[in-house]
C-alpha positions as MATLAB code, in Angstrom:
seq = 'MNTADLVAAALFAGVVAYGLFGGADFGSGFYDLTAGDARKGAAIRTLIDRSIGPVWEANHVWLIFVLVMWWTAFPGTFAAAMQTLFIPFLLALAGIVLRGASFAFRKYAETLSQAQLFGALFATSSVITPFFLGTVAGAVASGRVPGDGVGDRLTSWTGPVSLIGGAIAVGTCAFLAGVFLTADAQRAGEAALAQTLRVRTLIVGLVTGAVVLLALVPIREDAPTLSDGLSGRAAPLVAVSAAAETATLVLLLRRRYAVARVTAVVAVAAVLLGWGVAQYPWILVDQVTIDEAAGARATLTALLVAVVLAVVLVVPPLAYLYRFTQTEPSSTEEA';
ca = [
       0.000    0.000    0.000;
       1.544    3.306   -1.107;
       1.165    6.780    0.421;
      -1.831    7.684   -1.738;
      -3.633    4.505   -0.664;
      -2.940    5.270    3.001;
      -4.379    8.769    2.635;
      -7.404    7.384    0.785;
      -7.896    4.845    3.583;
      -7.786    7.639    6.177;
     -10.257    9.654    4.126;
     -12.625    6.704    3.887;
     -12.288    6.058    7.619;
     -13.737    9.543    8.006;
     -16.595    8.595    5.668;
     -17.354    5.558    7.838;
     -17.214    7.646   11.018;
     -19.568   10.244    9.544;
     -21.872    7.486    8.323;
     -22.077    6.078   11.846;
     -22.175    9.160   14.058;
     -23.698   11.613   11.622;
     -26.007    8.877   10.339;
     -27.453    8.150   13.780;
     -27.801   11.908   14.244;
     -29.656   12.456   10.955;
     -31.758    9.355   11.430;
     -33.323   10.764   14.576;
     -35.097   13.284   12.360;
     -37.093   10.454   10.770;
     -38.649    9.614   14.138;
     -39.257   13.295   14.818;
     -40.991   13.576   11.429;
     -43.221   10.571   12.090;
     -43.837   11.218   15.808;
     -47.257   12.782   15.353;
     -48.738   16.021   16.629;
     -47.379   18.099   19.513;
     -49.107   15.983   22.166;
     -48.544   12.507   20.750;
     -44.973   13.177   19.657;
     -43.784   15.041   22.745;
     -42.096   12.048   24.368;
     -40.138   11.053   21.246;
     -39.083   14.629   20.526;
     -37.932   15.142   24.096;
     -35.889   11.949   23.880;
     -34.324   13.071   20.596;
     -33.357   16.437   22.097;
     -31.823   14.706   25.093;
     -29.983   12.095   23.033;
     -28.448   14.187   20.264;
     -28.272   17.572   21.979;
     -24.727   17.113   23.352;
     -23.253   15.619   20.168;
     -24.998   16.981   17.073;
     -22.322   19.608   16.417;
     -19.426   17.262   17.162;
     -20.714   14.751   14.626;
     -19.987   17.135   11.753;
     -16.272   17.087   12.590;
     -16.127   13.953   10.471;
     -17.661   15.674    7.450;
     -15.142   18.511    7.718;
     -12.347   15.952    7.978;
     -13.526   14.161    4.828;
     -13.869   17.326    2.770;
     -10.493   18.738    3.831;
      -8.728   15.436    3.161;
     -10.415   15.094   -0.232;
      -9.663   18.567   -1.586;
      -6.101   18.545   -0.209;
      -5.029   15.039   -1.223;
      -7.048   14.579   -4.418;
      -7.854   18.138   -5.557;
      -8.704   17.364   -9.175;
     -11.377   14.824   -8.324;
     -12.788   17.069   -5.592;
     -13.178   19.885   -8.111;
     -14.711   17.505  -10.660;
     -17.249   16.185   -8.165;
     -18.196   19.666   -6.985;
     -18.657   20.878  -10.551;
     -20.749   17.947  -11.689;
     -22.690   17.358   -8.466;
     -23.064   20.893   -7.153;
     -26.872   20.569   -7.014;
     -27.072   17.616   -4.570;
     -24.102   18.976   -2.620;
     -25.831   22.353   -2.318;
     -29.106   20.751   -1.238;
     -27.312   18.589    1.334;
     -25.479   21.649    2.675;
     -28.741   23.583    2.887;
     -30.223   20.680    4.821;
     -27.316   20.643    7.279;
     -27.599   24.394    7.911;
     -31.400   24.370    8.245;
     -31.285   21.320   10.467;
     -28.773   22.780   12.899;
     -30.480   26.155   13.093;
     -33.946   24.639   13.513;
     -32.771   22.200   16.185;
     -31.377   25.097   18.210;
     -34.241   27.528   17.608;
     -36.975   25.020   18.449;
     -35.840   24.950   22.073;
     -36.290   28.704   22.402;
     -39.475   29.188   20.376;
     -41.888   31.582   22.030;
     -45.063   29.974   20.679;
     -46.233   26.487   19.794;
     -46.582   27.428   16.116;
     -42.952   28.576   16.022;
     -41.820   25.356   17.679;
     -43.822   23.339   15.159;
     -42.273   25.249   12.250;
     -38.730   24.747   13.498;
     -39.522   21.129   14.292;
     -40.802   20.533   10.762;
     -37.663   22.111    9.293;
     -35.446   19.997   11.567;
     -37.220   16.750   10.730;
     -37.467   17.366    6.982;
     -33.857   18.480    6.573;
     -32.734   15.464    8.628;
     -34.230   13.238    5.939;
     -33.290   15.133    2.774;
     -29.629   15.618    3.748;
     -28.683   11.908    3.859;
     -30.790   11.367    0.739;
     -28.778   13.863   -1.310;
     -25.477   12.657    0.131;
     -26.553    9.166   -0.926;
     -27.230   10.394   -4.466;
     -23.695   11.812   -4.550;
     -22.270    8.435   -3.551;
     -24.407    6.754   -6.192;
     -23.255    9.169   -8.893;
     -19.608    8.459   -8.113;
     -20.183    4.703   -7.861;
     -21.978    4.540  -11.216;
     -19.194    6.376  -13.056;
     -21.214    9.498  -13.814;
     -18.607   11.955  -12.526;
     -15.925   12.482  -15.198;
     -12.469   13.584  -14.162;
     -12.759   16.879  -16.056;
     -15.886   17.903  -14.136;
     -18.119   18.342  -17.187;
     -20.666   15.673  -16.291;
     -24.359   16.310  -16.730;
     -25.600   18.481  -13.841;
     -28.921   16.635  -13.576;
     -28.677   13.079  -14.867;
     -25.366   12.509  -13.053;
     -27.160   12.219   -9.692;
     -30.635   11.077  -10.729;
     -29.701    7.678  -12.149;
     -30.954    4.404  -10.632;
     -27.944    3.856   -8.362;
     -28.076    7.442   -7.094;
     -31.765    7.255   -6.196;
     -31.253    3.853   -4.624;
     -28.245    5.190   -2.729;
     -30.332    8.062   -1.403;
     -33.120    5.749   -0.254;
     -30.682    3.341    1.410;
     -28.893    6.241    3.131;
     -32.181    7.481    4.634;
     -33.220    3.990    5.712;
     -29.828    3.124    7.174;
     -29.667    6.366    9.154;
     -33.178    5.824   10.491;
     -32.424    2.226   11.449;
     -29.225    3.144   13.274;
     -30.893    6.051   15.064;
     -33.868    3.896   16.026;
     -31.643    1.327   17.708;
     -29.837    4.009   19.704;
     -33.026    5.877   20.649;
     -34.683    2.661   21.771;
     -31.721    1.879   24.016;
     -31.748    5.458   25.351;
     -35.450    5.237   26.190;
     -35.011    1.917   27.971;
     -32.011    3.201   29.923;
     -34.003    6.261   31.006;
     -36.769    4.020   32.371;
     -39.289    4.887   29.634;
     -40.428    1.366   28.806;
     -43.527    2.365   26.819;
     -41.517    4.737   24.630;
     -38.842    2.086   24.117;
     -41.530   -0.335   22.950;
     -42.923    2.210   20.473;
     -39.472    2.916   19.047;
     -38.648   -0.788   18.998;
     -41.586   -1.557   16.720;
     -40.830    1.349   14.390;
     -37.147    0.440   14.206;
     -37.972   -3.153   13.334;
     -40.194   -1.942   10.485;
     -37.510    0.436    9.226;
     -34.888   -2.318    9.365;
     -37.042   -4.764    7.414;
     -37.973   -2.180    4.769;
     -34.368   -1.041    4.357;
     -33.171   -4.626    4.037;
     -35.802   -5.271    1.361;
     -34.701   -2.154   -0.560;
     -31.092   -3.336   -0.469;
     -32.054   -6.743   -1.852;
     -34.239   -5.249   -4.586;
     -31.426   -2.853   -5.494;
     -29.014   -5.619   -6.510;
     -30.373   -5.868  -10.059;
     -30.313   -2.146  -10.953;
     -26.868   -1.808   -9.345;
     -25.617   -4.633  -11.558;
     -26.942   -2.903  -14.657;
     -26.141    0.698  -13.766;
     -22.856    0.301  -11.839;
     -21.178   -2.912  -13.028;
     -17.762   -2.025  -11.592;
     -19.238   -1.538   -8.129;
     -21.382   -4.665   -8.508;
     -18.371   -6.782   -9.445;
     -16.498   -5.494   -6.420;
     -19.406   -6.172   -4.070;
     -19.724   -9.741   -5.306;
     -15.940  -10.209   -5.329;
     -13.415   -8.867   -2.851;
     -16.036   -7.018   -0.780;
     -18.336  -10.047   -0.464;
     -17.117  -10.955    3.079;
     -17.960   -7.440    4.303;
     -21.384   -7.622    2.655;
     -21.985  -10.931    4.425;
     -20.898   -9.454    7.759;
     -23.265   -6.530    7.264;
     -26.202   -8.815    6.450;
     -25.465  -11.033    9.451;
     -25.091   -8.056   11.781;
     -28.356   -6.499   10.624;
     -30.160   -9.801   11.121;
     -28.630  -10.098   14.589;
     -29.776   -6.543   15.381;
     -33.357   -7.352   14.414;
     -33.305  -10.488   16.553;
     -31.829   -8.576   19.506;
     -34.519   -5.920   19.166;
     -37.179   -8.635   19.197;
     -35.611  -10.002   22.387;
     -35.271   -6.505   23.868;
     -31.481   -6.755   24.139;
     -31.037   -3.109   23.262;
     -27.502   -2.537   24.560;
     -26.081   -5.364   22.458;
     -28.231   -4.338   19.496;
     -26.401   -1.004   19.391;
     -23.120   -2.850   18.811;
     -24.445   -5.071   16.045;
     -26.171   -2.105   14.370;
     -22.874   -0.214   14.278;
     -21.139   -3.294   12.835;
     -23.825   -3.633   10.156;
     -23.533   -0.036    8.983;
     -19.732    0.064    9.227;
     -19.427   -3.175    7.259;
     -21.665   -1.989    4.420;
     -19.746    1.295    4.154;
     -16.413   -0.497    4.178;
     -17.772   -2.919    1.597;
     -18.614    0.003   -0.678;
     -15.068    1.370   -0.315;
     -13.403   -1.984   -0.927;
     -15.660   -2.690   -3.910;
     -14.817    0.688   -5.458;
     -11.036    0.393   -4.976;
      -8.771    1.496   -6.704;
     -11.107    4.102   -8.198;
     -11.759    7.427   -6.503;
     -14.126    8.358   -9.340;
     -15.326    4.991  -10.594;
     -14.283    4.165  -14.167;
     -12.790    7.655  -14.489;
      -9.841    8.350  -12.146;
      -7.911    6.020   -9.832;
      -6.480    6.940   -6.444;
      -2.919    7.038   -7.786;
      -3.910    9.199  -10.747;
      -5.771   11.670   -8.536;
      -3.175   11.963   -5.779;
      -1.441   15.275   -5.101;
       2.237   15.850   -4.346;
       3.944   13.257   -2.182;
       4.973   15.922    0.355;
       1.331   16.944    0.731;
       0.221   13.363    1.244;
       2.914   12.791    3.860;
       1.909   15.957    5.724;
      -1.706   14.805    5.704;
      -0.744   11.461    7.221;
       1.120   13.291    9.987;
      -1.970   15.436   10.572;
      -4.133   12.317   10.738;
      -1.876   10.785   13.397;
      -2.032   13.985   15.436;
      -5.813   14.070   15.080;
      -6.088   10.490   16.287;
      -4.010   11.358   19.349;
      -5.496   14.773   20.163;
      -9.072   14.761   18.851;
     -10.377   11.201   18.898;
     -10.013   10.598   22.690;
     -12.134   13.655   23.672;
     -14.763   12.691   21.099;
     -14.765    9.118   22.389;
     -15.240   10.399   25.933;
     -18.097   12.648   24.811;
     -19.906    9.765   23.107;
     -19.315    7.459   26.068;
     -20.514   10.087   28.535;
     -23.734   10.713   26.637;
     -24.427    6.988   26.417;
     -23.946    6.325   30.145;
     -25.298    9.484   31.797;
     -28.559   10.327   30.026;
     -30.084   12.391   32.773;
     -27.045   14.589   33.344;
     -26.968   15.733   29.735;
     -30.639   16.623   29.461;
     -30.019   20.336   29.846;
     -26.839   20.418   27.716;
];
């Protein structure tokens, strides 16, 4: 593995981290959106505020890491993707901004109608953001982003794999968030709420799994390079993901919520890693490889040094934050 591969691996580790932490964060918006009116949905919305309140800003550290690594290490492909896919990127960015602002403003709304407006913006943007990020991944995976950046601004991200990628991203985020919220409710002594979330999470998991299975045929036709990788060198990771998701569903049925969180994380991490392994060595599938896109060796080396420093200086505080919020739910309620 050369320097460019190491940098690409670090970049993709950031993608996996954002998929897990940011994904669980975004997925909570699905349950906010489907919670019901102000009275019926109060318990779920209060739980969501308590669960993601301390970490929702920290989760976007991973997105910043990915973008900085991409434009610094592989600048040509970053520019090409931004030129071709500026519409879904812009919509995803708008969703992130609206979501963060609405989440904060809802807590300080002076009237119920204001709170409902901010809540609707939070919930809707929580769903559309992962959808558009999923369409970006699908566009890259299906080879619709040329290295010169002159791809079609509309059809590049509206193909079958892009739309499927968006739907899977929304479902995966909702499933991951549901598992964590169910465990949070149970740990806080809210058994009835945990039961409600348990049922909804099971439904989301089954629907998402069905979408993934149905997607195999269009992926084969629309993204053959990715399909070959998924059925080849990435097949073990795909199998691990399927087994972990099945285990999560079984654990939810048995009300083993703490263990279900672990298997849910394994399922999502494995499917993301499988995507990366299947796509290797392409950074823009069928267009530009990692070696072809890499910047100067000195830049890549400096980035690896920065990654090591980040692991030492940034990851431990983030790990403590996540651990604290998962073991002391009541103490973070007012954070």
